[in-house]
C-alpha positions as CSV (number, residue, x, y, z in Angstrom):
1,M,87.7,88.1,66.7
2,T,90.2,85.5,64.7
3,L,92.3,82.7,65.7
4,N,95.6,84.8,65.3
5,Q,94.5,87.4,67.4
6,L,93.5,85.1,70.4
7,R,97.1,83.0,69.6
8,A,98.7,86.7,70.0
9,F,96.9,87.3,73.2
10,L,97.5,84.0,74.9
11,A,101.3,84.3,73.8
12,V,102.0,87.7,75.5
13,A,99.5,86.7,78.5
14,R,101.7,83.5,79.2
15,L,105.1,85.1,78.4
16,G,104.4,88.6,79.8
17,S,105.8,90.5,77.1
18,F,105.2,91.4,73.4
19,S,108.7,90.8,72.3
20,A,108.7,87.3,73.9
21,A,105.2,86.6,72.3
22,A,106.7,87.7,69.1
23,V,109.8,85.2,69.2
24,A,107.6,82.4,70.3
25,L,105.2,82.7,67.5
26,G,107.9,83.4,64.8
27,M,106.6,87.1,64.1
28,T,107.5,90.4,64.7
29,Q,106.7,92.5,67.8
30,P,104.8,95.3,65.9
31,S,102.8,92.3,64.2
32,I,101.8,91.1,67.8
33,S,101.1,94.5,69.1
34,E,98.8,95.0,66.2
35,L,96.9,91.7,66.6
36,V,96.1,92.6,70.2
37,R,95.3,96.2,69.5
38,R,92.9,95.4,67.2
39,L,91.2,92.8,69.7
40,E,91.1,95.3,72.3
41,E,89.6,98.2,69.6
42,E,86.8,95.8,68.6
43,Y,85.5,95.6,72.2
44,R,86.7,98.7,73.2
45,L,88.5,97.1,76.1
46,K,91.9,96.8,77.3
47,L,93.3,93.3,77.9
48,F,96.8,94.7,79.2
49,V,98.2,97.6,81.2
50,R,101.5,98.7,79.7
51,G,103.6,99.9,82.5
52,A,107.3,101.0,82.2
53,R,108.7,97.5,83.1
54,R,105.9,95.0,83.2
55,L,102.7,93.9,81.3
56,S,99.7,93.2,83.4
57,I,96.6,91.6,82.3
58,T,93.4,93.3,83.0
59,A,90.1,92.1,84.4
60,A,88.6,91.9,80.9
61,G,91.9,89.8,79.9
62,E,91.4,87.3,82.8
63,G,87.8,87.1,81.7
64,L,88.9,86.3,78.0
65,L,91.9,83.8,78.9
66,P,89.9,80.4,79.4
67,F,87.9,81.0,76.3
68,A,90.8,81.7,74.4
69,E,92.8,78.6,75.7
70,Q,89.7,76.5,74.8
71,A,89.4,78.2,71.1
72,V,92.8,77.8,70.4
73,Q,93.0,74.2,71.7
74,A,90.1,73.2,69.7
75,A,91.4,74.9,66.5
76,D,94.9,72.8,67.0
77,Q,93.1,69.5,67.7
78,A,90.8,70.1,64.5
79,D,94.1,70.7,62.8
80,K,95.7,67.3,63.8
81,S,92.4,65.5,62.9
82,L,92.2,66.8,59.4
83,R,95.9,66.5,58.7
84,S,96.2,63.0,60.2
85,L,93.7,62.3,57.2
86,T,96.6,63.0,54.8
87,S,99.2,60.8,56.4
88,L,99.3,57.4,58.3
89,T,100.2,59.0,61.7
90,G,96.5,59.0,62.9
91,G,93.1,58.6,61.6
92,V,90.8,55.6,61.2
93,A,90.7,52.9,58.7
94,I,87.4,51.5,58.0
95,F,87.0,48.3,55.9
96,G,84.7,45.6,55.3
97,L,85.9,41.9,55.1
98,L,84.6,38.8,54.1
99,R,82.5,36.5,56.6
100,N,85.0,33.8,55.8
101,A,88.0,36.1,55.7
102,N,90.4,34.0,57.6
103,Y,90.4,31.1,54.9
104,Y,91.7,33.6,52.4
105,F,94.9,34.3,54.9
106,L,93.4,37.8,55.7
107,S,93.7,36.9,59.5
108,Q,97.1,38.5,59.3
109,L,95.8,41.8,58.0
110,I,94.9,43.5,61.3
111,E,98.4,42.3,62.8
112,T,100.5,43.6,59.7
113,F,98.5,46.9,59.2
114,H,99.0,47.7,63.1
115,T,102.4,46.7,63.3
116,R,103.3,49.2,60.2
117,Y,100.7,52.1,61.3
118,P,100.5,51.7,65.5
119,E,98.7,55.1,65.5
120,V,96.1,54.6,63.0
121,R,92.8,52.9,64.8
122,L,91.2,50.2,62.9
123,K,87.5,49.5,62.2
124,I,87.4,45.9,60.6
125,V,84.1,44.6,60.1
126,G,83.2,41.3,58.9
127,L,79.9,40.6,57.2
128,N,78.4,38.6,54.5
129,S,79.2,40.3,51.1
130,V,75.5,41.4,50.8
131,E,75.7,43.6,53.9
132,V,79.3,44.8,53.1
133,A,78.0,46.0,49.6
134,E,75.1,47.9,51.0
135,A,77.1,49.5,54.0
136,V,79.6,50.7,51.3
137,A,77.1,52.1,49.1
138,S,75.4,53.8,52.0
139,G,78.8,55.2,53.1
140,D,78.9,53.3,56.5
141,L,82.1,51.5,55.3
142,E,84.6,53.4,52.9
143,A,85.5,50.2,51.1
144,G,85.4,46.3,51.5
145,L,86.0,43.1,50.0
146,V,82.7,41.1,48.6
147,V,82.0,37.9,46.7
148,L,80.1,38.6,43.2
149,P,77.4,38.9,42.5
150,I,76.2,42.0,44.4
151,D,74.0,44.9,43.6
152,T,76.6,47.4,42.2
153,D,74.3,50.2,42.0
154,G,76.8,53.1,42.8
155,L,79.7,50.8,43.7
156,Q,82.8,50.9,42.0
157,V,83.8,46.9,41.7
158,R,87.3,45.8,41.1
159,P,87.4,41.7,40.6
160,L,90.5,40.1,42.1
161,L,90.5,36.4,41.9
162,R,88.1,33.4,41.9
163,S,87.9,30.5,44.2
164,E,86.1,27.2,43.0
165,V,83.2,26.3,44.9
166,M,83.3,22.4,45.6
167,F,80.4,19.9,46.5
168,V,81.2,18.5,50.1
169,S,79.7,15.1,51.7
170,A,80.7,12.6,54.1
171,D,79.6,9.9,51.7
172,P,82.5,9.2,49.3
173,E,80.1,7.6,46.6
174,R,78.4,11.1,46.4
175,T,81.8,12.9,45.4
176,R,83.1,10.2,42.8
177,A,81.7,12.0,39.9
178,P,81.3,16.2,39.3
179,M,78.2,17.3,40.9
180,T,75.2,18.5,38.6
181,I,72.8,21.2,39.3
182,E,70.1,18.3,39.4
183,G,72.0,16.1,41.7
184,L,72.4,19.0,44.0
185,A,68.5,19.8,44.1
186,A,68.3,16.1,45.1
187,A,70.9,16.5,48.1
188,P,70.1,17.1,51.5
189,L,71.9,20.2,51.7
190,V,73.1,21.8,54.6
191,L,73.5,25.7,53.9
192,Y,75.3,28.5,55.9
193,D,74.7,32.2,56.2
194,A,70.9,31.6,57.0
195,H,70.5,35.1,57.8
196,Y,70.8,36.2,54.0
197,G,69.6,33.1,52.4
198,W,69.4,33.1,48.9
199,R,70.6,36.8,48.5
200,D,74.3,35.2,49.3
201,P,76.2,35.8,46.1
202,T,77.1,31.9,46.3
203,R,73.4,31.1,46.6
204,R,72.5,33.3,44.1
205,Q,74.4,31.7,41.3
206,L,73.5,28.2,42.3
207,S,69.6,29.6,42.2
208,E,70.0,30.8,38.6
209,R,71.4,27.4,37.4
210,A,68.6,25.8,38.9
211,Q,65.9,28.0,37.5
212,L,67.7,27.3,33.9
213,A,67.7,23.5,34.5
214,G,64.1,23.7,35.7
215,V,64.9,22.2,39.3
216,T,64.2,23.9,43.0
217,L,67.0,23.9,45.5
218,D,65.9,23.7,49.2
219,A,68.3,23.7,52.3
220,S,67.5,20.6,54.7
221,V,69.5,22.5,57.4
222,E,70.4,26.2,57.5
223,V,73.0,27.4,59.8
224,E,75.0,30.8,60.1
225,H,78.5,29.9,59.9
226,V,80.3,27.8,57.7
227,E,81.9,25.8,60.3
228,S,78.6,24.6,61.5
229,A,77.5,23.3,58.1
230,L,80.8,21.1,57.8
231,G,80.2,20.0,61.6
232,V,76.6,18.6,60.6
233,V,77.8,17.3,57.4
234,A,80.8,15.2,59.2
235,M,78.1,13.7,61.3
236,G,76.0,12.6,58.2
237,G,73.5,15.4,58.4
238,G,73.4,16.2,54.9
239,D,75.7,17.7,51.9
240,T,76.9,21.2,51.3
241,I,79.2,23.6,49.4
242,V,82.2,25.6,50.1
243,S,85.0,27.3,48.2
244,R,88.4,25.8,47.4
245,A,90.0,27.8,49.9
246,I,88.0,26.4,52.8
247,V,88.7,22.5,51.6
248,E,92.4,23.3,51.4
249,S,92.5,24.9,54.8
250,A,93.9,23.2,58.2
251,T,90.6,23.3,59.7
252,F,88.6,21.6,57.1
253,P,87.1,18.6,59.0
254,S,88.9,15.1,58.0
255,G,86.8,12.3,56.8
256,L,84.8,14.7,54.3
257,H,84.8,14.1,50.5
258,T,84.7,16.7,47.7
259,S,83.9,17.1,44.1
260,V,83.8,20.0,41.6
261,F,80.7,21.0,39.8
262,E,80.3,19.6,36.2
263,E,79.7,23.1,35.1
264,P,82.7,24.8,37.1
265,L,81.3,27.2,39.9
266,Y,83.5,29.9,41.5
267,D,83.2,32.4,44.0
268,T,84.7,35.7,42.6
269,I,86.2,38.2,45.2
270,A,86.3,41.8,44.7
271,V,87.2,45.1,46.3
272,V,84.4,47.7,46.3
273,Q,84.0,51.4,46.9
274,R,81.4,54.0,46.3
275,V,81.5,55.6,42.8
276,G,83.5,59.1,42.9
277,A,84.6,58.4,46.8
278,V,87.9,59.3,47.6
279,L,89.4,57.1,50.4
280,S,90.9,58.2,53.3
281,P,95.0,57.6,53.3
282,A,94.4,55.0,56.2
283,T,91.5,53.0,54.5
284,R,93.2,53.2,51.1
285,E,96.3,51.8,52.6
286,I,94.6,48.8,54.5
287,S,92.4,47.9,51.1
288,R,95.8,48.0,49.3
289,L,97.4,45.7,51.9
290,A,94.1,43.6,52.0
291,Q,94.2,43.0,48.3
292,S,98.2,42.3,48.5
293,I,97.8,39.5,51.0
294,L,95.0,37.9,49.2
295,L,96.5,37.8,46.2
296,E,99.9,37.0,47.5
297,H,98.6,33.6,48.7
298,A,96.1,32.8,45.5
299,D,97.0,30.5,42.8
300,P,98.3,32.4,39.8
301,A,95.8,30.8,37.6
302,D,93.0,32.2,40.1
303,R,94.1,35.7,40.0
304,L,92.2,38.1,37.8
305,V,94.7,41.1,38.5
306,P,98.5,40.8,39.1
307,A,99.5,40.6,42.8
308,P,100.6,43.9,43.8
309,R,103.7,44.2,46.1
310,P,103.2,44.1,49.8
């Protein structure tokens, strides 16, 4: 039993003749007859009674009818699903974003993509870079944006741009000069991404510097979100570090003061996917669009690759 045989059988049953079925399926009448004949011979059952003026379906044909309809419908749906993966008229775009993606103008990503491709479903996951990298490596995500450094085993990494990391305090005296790693070690630190702790990429960079300088970095307060950390700092609860993109955002609290590090420190943003993986068309397009939006709003001096066309 083949799908072609079932399609021919269904067309004859619905239209009542071999000639009409042939026209509907774009085949010749002998071809339709042959497909039905082979199906009947395979099971040694008559599916139709061929009269002089009309064609009648038999009891065996009536029994086959609902199963033939289900099989053909399932095959058509499977075909549509697979074809949607080679176009942008369907399918799912799965992409991981930075936890603080909105500060990099990526809040417009979903709206822009959905406007251009309304038939594509989106699964956008906002995670810490550690978890994005792990999810891409395991295949739970097709691709994503991360802050480096991350564990790169099995990953293809494309650095896109850098954003300088800055020291933030409510005390203007503490920001009059560039911050040193020794000064940071002595500060009452309020750090975010508490769940990931020192696995967080920015913290990893600071920890490595502290080790080389022979000092230890400890947090007085740890919270989950950067907004919470800035709120604690604004109330005089300590000092923190954030990227320049956050400092320059409209939501950065007034009254806070910033300074750069004596040895400049940067968050490097990269796009990652598994080595050798072929992205679905939908995910490939949202990845391209995310990179375009990110680079479009970046200072040219911070871009590590040319800005693609939107």
